[in-house]
C-alpha positions in Angstrom: -35.7 -24.7 -32.0 -33.5 -21.7 -33.1 -30.2 -20.9 -31.3 -31.7 -17.6 -30.2 -34.3 -19.4 -28.1 -31.8 -21.7 -26.4 -31.5 -21.0 -22.7 -28.1 -19.4 -21.6 -25.8 -21.4 -19.3 -26.4 -20.7 -15.6 -23.1 -18.9 -15.2 -23.7 -16.5 -18.0 -27.3 -15.9 -16.8 -25.9 -15.1 -13.3 -23.3 -12.6 -14.6 -25.8 -11.0 -17.0 -28.1 -10.5 -14.0 -25.3 -8.8 -12.1 -24.2 -6.5 -14.9 -26.6 -3.6 -14.2 -25.6 -3.4 -10.5 -21.9 -3.8 -11.4 -22.0 -1.0 -13.9 -23.9 1.3 -11.4 -21.4 0.7 -8.6 -18.5 1.2 -11.0 -20.0 4.5 -12.1 -20.4 5.7 -8.6 -16.8 4.5 -7.7 -15.3 6.2 -10.8 -17.1 9.5 -9.9 -15.8 9.3 -6.3 -12.3 8.6 -7.4 -12.4 11.5 -9.8 -13.7 13.9 -7.1 -11.1 12.6 -4.6 -8.3 14.1 -6.8 -9.6 17.6 -6.2 -7.0 19.6 -4.2 -9.5 20.7 -1.5 -10.7 17.2 -0.8 -7.1 15.9 -0.7 -6.1 18.6 1.7 -8.9 17.6 4.1 -8.1 13.9 3.9 -11.5 12.9 2.3 -10.8 9.7 0.4 -12.5 8.0 -2.5 -14.0 5.5 -0.2 -15.7 8.1 1.9 -17.0 9.9 -1.2 -18.3 6.6 -2.7 -20.4 5.8 0.3 -21.8 9.3 0.4 -22.7 9.3 -3.3 -24.2 5.8 -2.8 -26.4 7.0 0.0 -27.6 9.9 -2.0 -28.5 7.7 -4.9 -29.9 5.0 -2.6 -32.4 7.4 -1.2 -33.4 8.9 -4.5 -32.9 7.1 -7.8 -31.8 3.6 -6.8 -35.2 2.3 -5.5 -36.6 2.6 -9.0 -34.0 0.3 -10.4 -33.3 -1.8 -7.4 -35.0 -4.9 -8.8 -32.6 -5.0 -11.8 -29.4 -3.8 -10.0 -29.7 -5.8 -6.7 -27.8 -8.9 -7.8 -24.8 -6.9 -8.9 -24.9 -4.6 -5.9 -25.0 -7.5 -3.5 -22.1 -9.1 -5.3 -20.1 -5.9 -4.8 -20.9 -5.8 -1.1 -19.8 -9.3 -0.5 -17.1 -10.5 -3.0 -15.6 -7.3 -4.3 -15.1 -6.2 -0.7 -13.2 -9.3 0.2 -11.1 -9.1 -2.9 -10.3 -5.5 -2.0 -9.2 -6.4 1.5 -6.9 -9.0 0.1 -5.3 -6.6 -2.4 -5.0 -4.0 0.4 -1.9 -6.0 1.5 0.0 -4.6 -1.5 0.1 -1.3 0.4 2.2 -2.9 3.2 5.5 -4.7 3.7 6.8 -6.5 6.7 9.8 -4.2 6.5 7.4 -1.4 7.7 7.4 -3.1 11.1 11.2 -2.7 11.4 11.0 1.0 10.7 8.8 1.8 13.7 10.6 -0.8 15.9 9.4 -2.7 18.9 8.0 0.5 20.5 5.8 1.3 17.5 4.4 -2.2 17.2 3.7 -2.4 20.9 2.0 1.0 20.8 -0.2 0.0 17.9 -1.2 -3.2 19.6 -2.1 -1.6 22.9 -4.1 1.2 21.2 -6.0 -1.4 19.1 -6.8 -3.7 22.0 -7.8 -1.0 24.5 -9.9 0.9 22.0 -11.8 -2.1 20.8 -12.3 -3.4 24.4 -13.7 0.0 25.4 -16.0 0.0 22.4 -17.4 -3.4 23.3 -17.9 -2.7 27.0 -19.1 0.9 26.8 -21.2 0.4 23.7 -23.2 -2.5 25.2 -23.1 -1.6 28.9 -23.1 2.2 29.1 -25.1 3.1 25.9 -27.2 0.0 25.6 -26.4 -0.5 22.0 -26.6 -3.8 20.1 -23.4 -5.7 20.1 -22.9 -5.6 16.3 -23.0 -1.8 16.1 -20.6 -1.4 19.0 -18.1 -3.9 17.6 -18.2 -2.3 14.1 -17.6 1.2 15.5 -14.9 -0.2 17.7 -13.2 -1.9 14.7 -13.3 1.3 12.7 -11.9 3.4 15.5 -9.3 0.9 16.6 -7.7 -0.2 13.3 -8.2 1.6 9.9 -11.5 3.2 9.6 -14.0 2.3 6.9 -11.9 -0.6 5.6 -11.8 -2.2 9.0 -15.6 -1.8 9.4 -16.2 -3.5 6.1 -13.7 -6.3 6.9 -15.3 -6.9 10.3 -18.9 -7.0 9.0 -18.9 -10.7 7.9 -17.4 -11.7 11.2 -19.7 -9.6 13.3 -22.7 -10.3 11.0 -23.7 -6.7 10.9 -26.5 -5.3 8.8 -26.0 -2.6 6.1 -27.5 0.1 8.3 -25.1 -0.8 11.2 -22.1 -0.8 8.9 -23.1 2.6 7.4 -23.5 4.2 10.8 -20.1 2.9 11.9 -18.5 4.3 8.7 -20.2 7.6 9.4 -18.6 7.9 12.8 -15.2 7.2 11.3 -15.7 10.0 8.8 -16.9 12.5 11.5 -14.2 12.0 14.1 -11.4 11.1 11.7 -12.0 14.4 10.0 -12.1 16.2 13.3 -8.8 14.6 14.3 -7.0 15.8 11.1 -7.5 19.4 12.3 -7.1 18.8 16.0 -3.9 16.8 16.1 -1.7 19.4 14.4 -3.2 22.1 16.6 -2.4 20.1 19.7 1.1 19.6 18.5 1.6 23.3 17.9 0.2 24.1 21.4 2.5 21.6 23.0 5.4 23.0 21.0 4.6 26.5 22.2 4.2 25.6 25.8 6.6 22.7 26.1 4.3 20.5 28.2 5.2 17.1 26.7 8.4 15.6 25.2 7.1 15.1 21.7 9.1 15.8 18.6 8.1 15.3 15.0 8.9 11.6 15.0 7.0 10.9 18.2 4.1 13.0 16.8 4.1 10.8 13.7 3.9 7.6 15.7 1.1 9.1 17.9 -0.9 10.1 14.8 -0.4 6.9 13.0 -1.4 4.8 16.0 -4.6 6.8 16.8 -6.1 8.5 13.8 -8.8 6.5 12.0 -8.2 6.5 8.2 -4.9 6.3 6.2 -5.8 9.5 4.3 -6.6 11.3 7.5 -3.2 10.2 8.9 -1.4 11.6 5.9 -3.2 14.9 6.2 -2.6 15.3 9.9 1.1 14.3 9.5 1.7 16.7 6.6 0.2 19.6 8.6 3.4 19.3 10.8 6.1 18.1 8.3 6.8 15.6 5.6 9.0 13.7 8.1 6.1 13.5 10.5 3.8 12.3 7.7 6.2 9.5 6.7 6.6 8.2 10.3 2.8 8.5 10.7 2.0 6.5 7.6 4.5 3.7 8.6 2.9 3.5 12.1 -0.5 3.4 10.5 0.5 0.6 8.1 1.7 -1.5 10.9 -1.7 -0.9 12.6 -3.5 -1.9 9.4 -1.4 -5.1 9.3 -2.9 -6.1 12.6 -6.3 -6.4 10.9 -5.8 -10.0 10.0 -5.0 -11.4 13.4 -7.7 -9.1 14.9 -10.3 -10.7 12.6 -9.3 -14.2 13.5 -9.2 -13.5 17.2 -12.6 -11.8 17.0 -14.1 -14.7 15.1 -12.9 -17.2 17.8 -14.2 -15.0 20.6 -17.6 -14.5 19.1 -17.9 -18.2 18.3 -17.1 -19.0 22.0 -19.7 -16.5 23.2 -22.4 -18.0 20.9 -21.6 -21.5 22.2 -22.3 -20.5 25.8 -25.7 -19.2 25.0 -28.6 -21.3 26.3 -29.9 -23.8 23.8 -27.0 -23.1 21.4 -25.4 -25.9 19.6 -21.8 -26.0 18.5 -21.0 -22.5 17.4 -19.5 -22.1 13.9 -16.3 -20.1 13.6 -16.5 -17.6 10.7 -13.1 -18.0 9.1 -12.2 -14.7 7.5 -10.2 -16.3 4.6 -9.7 -12.8 3.1 -7.7 -11.9 6.2 -5.2 -14.7 5.4 -5.1 -13.5 1.8 -4.3 -10.0 3.1 -1.3 -11.3 5.0 -0.2 -13.5 2.1 -0.3 -10.6 -0.3 1.6 -8.3 2.1 4.2 -11.1 2.4 4.6 -11.3 -1.3 4.9 -7.6 -1.5 7.6 -7.7 1.2 9.8 -9.9 -1.1 9.9 -7.1 -3.7 9.5 -9.7 -6.5 6.7 -7.7 -8.2 7.6 -4.8 -10.5 6.7 -1.5 -9.0 4.4 -0.7 -12.0 2.5 -3.9 -11.4 2.1 -3.1 -7.7 0.9 0.5 -8.5 -1.6 -0.8 -11.0 -2.9 -3.4 -8.6 -3.3 -0.8 -5.9 -5.4 1.3 -8.3 -7.6 -1.8 -9.0 -7.9 -2.3 -5.3 -9.1 1.3 -4.8 -11.7 0.7 -7.5 -12.9 -2.6 -5.8 -13.2 -1.0 -2.4 -14.9 2.1 -3.8 -17.4 -0.2 -5.6 -18.1 -2.0 -2.3 -18.6 1.3 -0.5 -20.9 2.5 -3.2 -22.9 -0.7 -2.9 -23.2 -0.3 0.8 -24.5 3.3 0.3 -27.0 2.3 -2.3 -28.6 -0.2 0.1 -28.7 2.1 3.1 -31.8 4.1 3.9 -31.6 7.4 5.7 -34.3 6.1 8.0 -31.8 3.5 9.3 -29.4 6.3 10.2 -32.2 8.2 12.0 -33.2 5.1 13.9 -29.6 4.7 15.2 -30.0 7.9 17.1 -27.2 9.6 19.1 -25.8 6.5 20.8 -23.4 5.6 18.0 -22.0 9.1 17.9 -21.7 9.2 21.6 -19.7 5.9 21.6 -17.5 7.2 18.8 -16.9 10.4 20.7 -15.9 8.4 23.7 -13.5 6.4 21.6 -12.1 9.5 20.0 -11.4 11.0 23.4 -9.7 7.7 24.4 -7.6 7.7 21.2 -6.3 11.1 22.0 -5.9 10.9 25.8 -5.4 7.2 26.3 -3.4 6.9 23.1 -1.1 9.7 24.2 -0.6 8.0 27.5 0.3 4.7 25.8 2.7 6.4 23.4 4.5 8.3 26.2 4.5 5.3 28.5 5.9 2.9 26.0 8.6 5.3 24.8 9.6 6.0 28.4 9.7 2.3 29.2 11.7 1.2 26.1 13.8 4.4 26.0 
């Protein structure tokens, strides 16, 4: 028997099978990251992650079905493992010192906005709109924490399907984009008429605690001032840091609910190990032991990993799934958007008045 006819080791065979899908998602991710550098897209807070899922959906409903058999192993790997690695490395964008910069008031505001928004999504989504629980929870996670990244992080805990995840991400894009334009307008209207005691710093905390995506927060903050943008980003980063305890609490809550169902055995708790990795990486970053060049390079790698995961999600999403979802997800997201503005403003003003 010649060496050419010898079977390859299983590990090499597995990775060779994944290669077409990995290259495809990498190509989509690279294209999205290139487009995201365009000034117009940057000015409107449209991130590489958003573009990656849009491009993925376009290819997934045109070219991809013809090569799905060859690319599916790699695309599936991106949706599962590259996503989790991306969430872990996301911790490099944060430090525990960020918490100190917004103070007790900022942390409390973020926690109250997160809890109230997610609770409203769960209750209204399943009770008012009659949606399946998975879709309601995914939309709630995206609205309450950090947009598309939170939706993707919550997916393995909620056990959502690709179509449900895509619909949830779409709602984040729609209402987060609307918020980028609406928040500065509301600030200017308040400044002109003097209705509420809100300066640039308070506006920054309000924006960071209620707008969906990090890129959208930056755009909404800069529309007022650089100082407002800096405060908004810090408040947003503290909110992102709450992703890990949120996922653990959600896993415990869902496991308890499954255990109470008739005929159910002992419910398994989905341990989101990547959430602990996220906190660990943020902790290491807080020590400032890593060279800034290393951190910057790792953040770039993280963006690539998350963009590849988004591209994989888009590739496996059919437009028919979005049509089947109907108006209910958008109506729920609209309700949450209204709560983030009205309820979030009330929480911000109330906490600031209480703590002085």
